[in-house]
MARKOLRO-479979 format. One record per residue (C-alpha): residue number from 1; x, y, z; chain. Coordinates in nm, 4 decimals, always signed. Layout:
 num        u        v        w chaine
 NUM        X        Y        Z      A
...
END
This chain:
 num        u        v        w chaine
   1  +0.0117  +0.0015  -0.0049      A
   2  +0.1274  +0.3521  -0.1041      A
   3  +0.2378  +0.5796  +0.1707      A
   4  +0.2037  +0.8842  -0.0242      A
   5  -0.1063  +1.0697  -0.0920      A
   6  -0.2586  +1.0443  -0.4598      A
   7  -0.1505  +1.4244  -0.4974      A
   8  -0.0247  +1.7100  -0.3026      A
   9  -0.2173  +1.9803  -0.4946      A
  10  -0.3787  +2.1271  -0.1657      A
  11  -0.0584  +2.1382  +0.0169      A
  12  +0.1289  +2.3336  -0.2434      A
  13  -0.1581  +2.5789  -0.3296      A
  14  -0.2048  +2.6526  +0.0596      A
  15  +0.1714  +2.6921  +0.0811      A
  16  +0.1715  +2.9599  -0.1776      A
  17  -0.1271  +3.1391  -0.0493      A
  18  -0.3614  +3.1042  -0.3654      A
  19  -0.7143  +3.0336  -0.3508      A
  20  -0.8862  +2.7555  -0.5540      A
  21  -1.0501  +3.0161  -0.7710      A
  22  -0.7022  +3.1776  -0.8286      A
  23  -0.5556  +2.8387  -0.9160      A
  24  -0.8334  +2.7567  -1.1533      A
  25  -0.7622  +3.1039  -1.3391      A
  26  -0.4116  +3.0089  -1.3612      A
  27  -0.5063  +2.6959  -1.4991      A
  28  -0.7363  +2.8169  -1.7339      A
  29  -1.0670  +2.7184  -1.5806      A
  30  -1.3658  +2.9234  -1.4722      A
  31  -1.4475  +2.7688  -1.1422      A
  32  -1.2398  +2.6454  -0.8237      A
  33  -1.4501  +2.3303  -0.8154      A
  34  -1.2331  +2.1843  -1.0553      A
  35  -0.9411  +2.2582  -0.8597      A
  36  -1.1167  +2.1264  -0.5730      A
  37  -1.2022  +1.7990  -0.7408      A
  38  -0.8350  +1.7869  -0.8057      A
  39  -0.7436  +1.8176  -0.4596      A
  40  -0.9913  +1.5656  -0.3178      A
  41  -0.8694  +1.3030  -0.5598      A
  42  -1.1894  +1.2696  -0.7242      A
  43  -1.0466  +1.3351  -1.0583      A
  44  -0.7113  +1.3271  -1.2375      A
  45  -0.6017  +1.6037  -1.4298      A
  46  -0.4850  +1.5735  -1.8107      A
  47  -0.1185  +1.6224  -1.8954      A
  48  -0.1605  +1.9840  -1.9657      A
  49  -0.3137  +2.0494  -1.6461      A
  50  -0.0757  +1.8599  -1.4512      A
  51  +0.2097  +2.0712  -1.6257      A
  52  +0.0450  +2.3729  -1.5514      A
  53  +0.0554  +2.2616  -1.1938      A
  54  +0.4066  +2.2120  -1.2212      A
  55  +0.4651  +2.5689  -1.3785      A
  56  +0.2419  +2.7117  -1.1025      A
  57  +0.3977  +2.5594  -0.8080      A
  58  +0.7510  +2.5396  -0.9288      A
  59  +0.7519  +2.1585  -0.8238      A
  60  +0.8026  +1.8536  -1.0619      A
  61  +0.4863  +1.6655  -1.1521      A
  62  +0.5785  +1.3622  -0.9904      A
  63  +0.6073  +1.5279  -0.6719      A
  64  +0.2734  +1.6869  -0.6926      A
  65  +0.1138  +1.3864  -0.7931      A
  66  +0.3404  +1.1367  -0.5810      A
  67  +0.0780  +0.8663  -0.4957      A
  68  -0.0153  +0.8522  -0.8670      A
  69  +0.3449  +0.8466  -0.9809      A
  70  +0.4219  +0.5593  -0.6952      A
  71  +0.1437  +0.3629  -0.8691      A
  72  +0.2738  +0.4085  -1.2212      A
  73  +0.6168  +0.3164  -1.1384      A
  74  +0.5198  -0.0059  -0.9469      A
  75  +0.2777  -0.0880  -1.2351      A
  76  +0.5479  -0.0329  -1.5242      A
  77  +0.8180  -0.2043  -1.3266      A
  78  +0.6042  -0.5419  -1.3201      A
  79  +0.5098  -0.5171  -1.6941      A
  80  +0.8791  -0.4415  -1.7518      A
  81  +0.9940  -0.7555  -1.5699      A
  82  +0.7211  -0.9642  -1.7568      A
  83  +0.8086  -0.8264  -2.0905      A
  84  +1.1931  -0.9163  -1.9784      A
  85  +1.1325  -1.2549  -1.8939      A
  86  +0.9512  -1.3023  -2.2319      A
  87  +1.2148  -1.1533  -2.4347      A
  88  +1.4924  -1.3329  -2.2434      A
  89  +1.3684  -1.6378  -2.4198      A
  90  +1.4196  -1.5004  -2.7718      A
  91  +1.7297  -1.3515  -2.9231      A
  92  +1.7143  -0.9901  -2.8350      A
  93  +1.9665  -0.7341  -2.7921      A
  94  +2.1392  -0.6861  -2.4302      A
  95  +2.0489  -0.2978  -2.4962      A
  96  +1.6655  -0.3954  -2.5022      A
  97  +1.7087  -0.6180  -2.1772      A
  98  +1.9205  -0.3485  -1.9867      A
  99  +1.6562  -0.0675  -2.0807      A
 100  +1.4170  -0.3065  -1.9309      A
 101  +1.6051  -0.3510  -1.6287      A
 102  +1.6293  +0.0185  -1.5863      A
 103  +1.2773  +0.0453  -1.5745      A
 104  +1.2512  -0.1848  -1.2825      A
 105  +1.5110  -0.0173  -1.0818      A
 106  +1.3987  +0.3356  -0.9528      A
 107  +1.6415  +0.6040  -1.0448      A
 108  +1.8744  +0.7624  -0.7613      A
 109  +1.7781  +1.1336  -0.6720      A
 110  +2.1048  +1.2420  -0.8033      A
 111  +2.0532  +1.0725  -1.1578      A
 112  +1.9508  +1.2742  -1.4266      A
 113  +1.7494  +1.1137  -1.7357      A
 114  +1.9141  +1.1903  -2.0567      A
 115  +1.7281  +1.1114  -2.4012      A
 116  +1.9174  +0.8650  -2.6002      A
 117  +2.0666  +1.0234  -2.9171      A
 118  +2.1296  +0.7708  -3.2150      A
 119  +2.3603  +0.8791  -3.4597      A
END
């Protein structure tokens, strides 16, 4: 069971001193009710809204939505392990298996993810 809340939107909003209506305005919404639904875990925001929260609170999306991130990370890890077992029986590249292994191991805090650039 997750020890983290689904999201920390209310915490960051309160810390910033903004009202739900003010955050709604910054998100491009008409009413604070939508912000309330996000804060009470009744609704998950779309990607654009999640990124807007990141901009508003100067906090990474995975920190704002820590509980959701934790669940996604756990689910992706399970699927990566299953896929790696399936592919290990075939002749696949070590790079592919290493990429799957990396999914199952959470990154350290000081690790920066860089895109892979192919020549």
